[in-house]
N, C-alpha and C positions, 0 to 999 in steps of 0.2 A: 548618190544618196544625199549628200549635203549640197545645198544650193549655192549658187554663186554669191548670194548675199552673206552667207556664213564666212566664206573665204575672204570677203572684204571687211570683215568686222575686226574689232580690237581683240576679241576673245581668240579668234584664230591666230592673230599675230602673237599673242602672249603664249598660246599653246605651242606654237612652233619656235618662238624665240626663247622659251623657258630653259630648255636644255643647254643652249649656248650661254645664257646668262649664268646658269648654275655652274657650268664648266669654268667660266671666268672667276666666279666666286670661289670655286674649289681650288683653282690655281693660286689665287691670292691667299687663301687659307694655308695652302701648302708652303708658300713662300714665308708666311708668318711663322709656321711651325719650324721651318728650316732656320730662320733668323733667330728665333727665341728659344727653341727647345732641342735643337739637334744635338748640341753638346751633351745635354743631360740624357738623351736617348742613347747616344753612343756609349756613354759611361755606364748606363744601366745594362747594356748588352755587350760588355767588354769581353765576355767569354764565348760569345757566339762566333761561329766560323765565318759567316757572311760578313758581319761587321768588321771582324779582324782582317779579312782578306780585302774586301771592297771598300770599306769605310774611308780609309785615308785617301785612296785614289779618287773616289767620287767626291770627297770633300774638297779636293783641289780643283775640281772642274767647274767651279762657279755655281750660278743659280740652277743650271740645268742638272748638274750632278747632284746637287742638294735635293732637287725635286724627285729624282730617281731614288735617292736614298730614303727620303721620307715615304715614298710610295711603297718601297720594299719593306721598310720597317713596319708600316701600317699593316701590310699583308701578313707579315710574320707574327705580329702581336695579336691581331684580331682573329687569325686562324692558325693557332700555334701547332696543332697536331701535325699538319702537313710539313711545316718547317722543321719541327723536331724530328720527324721521321726521316727526312732526307739529310739531316745533319746541319742545317743552316742555323738553327736556334738551339741554344743550350737550355735544357729544362730548368735549371736553377735560375738562369737569367729571366726566363719567362715567369717563374714563380715570384721573383723579387722585383719585377718591373713595377715602377711607381704607378699607383692607381690613377693619379691625376693625368699622367701622360697617356695611359691606356684609354682614358675617357676622351682625350683630345684626338687620339688616333681612331677611335670608334666613330667620332663625328666625321672624320675624313672618309672613312669607309661608307658610312651612311650617305654622305654626299655623292660618292661615286655610284652607289646603287641607285640613288635617286635620279642621277643623270641618265643612267642606262634605261631605267623604267620609263621615265618621262620621254626619252628619245624614241623608244619603241612605240609608245602610245601616239606620239606626234607622227611618226612614220606610218603607223596603221591608219590614222585619220587621213593622211595625205593619199594613201592608196584607196581609201573608200570613196574618194571623189569620183 
């Protein structure tokens, strides 16, 4: 459907490279959150079972453990019903979680959704060729 000229254009390059660049930006943002805000997040979730169990161990695993911890906390805070139901998140911790940290974690979640959507669109365009 799409001609060879399209695939040689800069537009096609940016459509296909976009998810990769956004994933790099998301990783950098996660590292920033780990470096700057992880202690405050762990303190805000001190009664939650997941943070109590896995927090100290993952905290000692360097940057990769910190990235895993940020990803899990972002999932627990942005979708709290599931985490509360399975017992990982304390409802009181969720209610008292600082709004500025919640906003930063929502940005992280939106970036992840953007990577997935943009990646599916790029994959679909490649299959249309």
